[in-house]
N, C-alpha and C positions, 0 to 999 in steps of 0.2 A: 541212675537208680542204684542204691547201695546194695540191695539184695538181689542176687541172680538165681532164679529157681532152677533146680537141677532135675527133679522128678517128683512124681506123685506116687505114693504107696497106698494100696487099697486095703491095708490091714486094719485101719481104724475108720470110724465115722465121726467127723468128716475126714477126708483123706489127709494124711500127714504130708506136708510139703517139705521137701528136703532142698536146702539151698547150697549153692556151690561156693559162694564167696560173699564177703562184706567189704565193700570198697576194693582196696588192692590186696586183701588178704583172703586166701582160700581157708575154708573152715577145717577144723579138726587137725590143726597143725600148730607146732610151736615155732615161733620166729625168734631167732637169736638177735639180741640187741638191747639197747637201753629203752625201756618202756616210755620214757619221756619224749623220745624222738619217734618211736614207732607209732604211738597213738595219734600223732598229728596227721597220719594218713587215713584215719577213720572219718567218715562223714558224720555230720551231726545226727545224734539219736539213732545211729545205725546198729547199736548193740542193745539187746533187750535187758540183760543183767550183767553187771560187773560184780563178780564175787571174788574177793581177794583178801590176802593177809599181808599187810604192809610190814616192812622191817620195824623193829621195836626200839631201836636206839639204846640197846643194853649191852653192846659189845659182843654180840654173837659172832662167831667165827665164820662169816660168809667168805666165799672165795673171791668175789669181785665187788665187795661193798664194805666200806668202813662204817660199821654200825654204831655211829655216835648219835646223840640226841640232836646235835646241831645239824648233822646231815639229814636226819629224819625231818626236822622242821623245814629244811629247804626242799626236800623231796615232796612233802605234803603241799607246800606252796606252789610248786611247779606242776604237779601231776593232778591234784584235785580239780582244778578248773577244766582240764581236758577230759577227765572222767565224767564230770557233770555235763560237759558238752556232748560227748559221744554216746553216753549210756542213758537209757530210760530209767534204770534203777541201779543204784550203786550200793553195794553191801560190803562193809569192811569190818574185820576184826582188828581191834586197835591195841588191846591191852588196857587195863583200867587206868594206869597213870597217864597214858598218852591220849585218851579220848578227848581231852580238853584242847589238844593241839589242832584238832580238825575243825572244819566249818560246822556250824550248828546243823545237826541232822534233822530229817523229818520226824524220826523216832529212833529210840534205842531199844533194840532187842537184846537178849542175853542168852548165853549158854551157861547152864547151871550144873555145877559139879558138887553133888551132895557131900562127898567125902573131902572136898577141898583139893586145890591144885596150887600149891605154893603157900607161902606165909607172907602177910603184910603187917603193917604197924598196928593193926587192930585185930589180928588173928588169922585164921585160915581164909584164903581166897576161894570162895565158893561160886562166884559168878564172874563172867567176862563179857564186856560190852560188844555188841554188834551194831554199828552205826548204819542206818539205812537212809538213803536219799531218794525219795520218790514214793509213789503210791503203793499200798498193799495190793498185791496181785489177786488175793482172794476177794477183797472188796471190789476191785475194778472189774472182776469177772462174775460178780454176783454169786460167790461161793460161800458167803457167810464169813464169820470171824474165826480166827485161830489164836492160840496163846502167843504171847510175845516172848516166851521163855522156852528154850530147848534144853531138855535134860540130857546130860552126858555122863556116862560112866566108863567109857572105853579108854584103854591105854593107847598111847601113840606108837605107831610102828617106827622103829629106828631103821632108816633107809639110806643114811649117808648125808641127809640134809640136816642142818642144825636146828630147824624149827618146823618139822612137818605137822600138819593137822591130821587128827584121826579121820579115817576115810568115812566111817559110818556117821560121825558127827557132821562132817562136811556135806554128806548127802542129805542129812536132815535139814541143815541150813539151806541147801540148794532147793529142796522141795518146799520149804517155807516161803522162799522168795521168788519161785518160778513155778507157774502152774500150766504153762502151755508147752506141748511137746515141740513146737516150732521155735521156741526161744533159743537165741544164740547167747552163749555165756562167754564172757571175757575174763581172763585172769592176767593182769599185767605183771604179776610176780609168780609165775607158774611154778618155780622151784622144782620139787620132785614130782609134780604132776598130779597132785591130789584133786584139784578142780577138774582136770581132764577125766580122771578115772571116775569121779562122782558124776560127771555129766554123761559119760558112757553108760554107767549103771542106770541113770535116769532116762536114758534114750534121748539125750539132748546133744546139740552140736556146740562147739566151743572154739575159741582162739586163745592161744597162750603166747605171752612174751616172757623171755628169760635171757638174762645177760651172761650167765655162767654155763659153759659147755658141760662141766661135770654134772650139774643138776639136770641139764637137758638129757644127758645119757641115762640118768636114773629114771627120769620121767618116761622116756621112750620105752624102757624095759617094762615099767609098770603098765603103761598103756597097751603094749603088745600082749602082756599077760592077761589083762582084762578083756581085750578083744578076742582072745582065744577061748574064753569061758563060755559055756552054753548058758542061755537065758532060761530061767524058770517061769518067767511071766510073759515074755513077748513073743516066744516061739519064732516062727519064720520071719516075722517083721523085724525083730531085733537083729537077726542074722543079715537081712538085706541092708539094714542101716550100717551094721558093722562093716560090710563089704565096702561101703563108700567112705567109712570113717577110718581111713588108714593114716596113722600119725606119722608125718614126715617133717623133720626139722629143716627149715630153710634159713640160709644166711642172707639177710637183706642187703648186705654190702655188695654181693655179686649176683643175687637173684637165683642162685643155683641150689638145688638140694644137696645136703651134705650127708 
């Protein structure tokens, strides 16, 4: 059984089910290692949503990754089959030029930047693709339709990672692709922890993979800061969940917390 129930919380109707682990992975932790190897330990369809930002193959100065286009093609070929095997819904920001390198998606969402974010051969880049593989959660849960475009005007926080996503944008994307509080969110490229922070803000549980220790350290600090903040919307329920969502990085080579 991939999901192990931990407790029931009586703050919502129906009760919110809190899970302890998925497969071999405890929830709300970052695991250090190559995502192509770690993901093999996840059971089929054991993750509700994968929300991630792949490398772009544009020579970003990552600490543990040679960001070339050829390496990106190889990474997509190796990782995408595993993401589609393990996740019920896969959501990827790809960059406009790279979207054609990926398998054909179910649909393409977009985040829209009215003032532009960069320049392309036709002018200002005002939209960025979000490839989705799987069913719309609003349709699946009889919640009606939502726009397939997310407007974004926020600047990106500079936190030591070469390509962090703005936290408010990422939470908007998360809330567009996940409607259940019990959803488990996976980010195989956790980087500086934006997916974890967005998940905590949305009162959801998560798992992160990250190969570079320096980025894990940044993520751990951001997660600890978010967990220390009071909730304006969830009251005591959010506090109870936070108590269980202690972010601890594990080294999968020796199985010990670091």
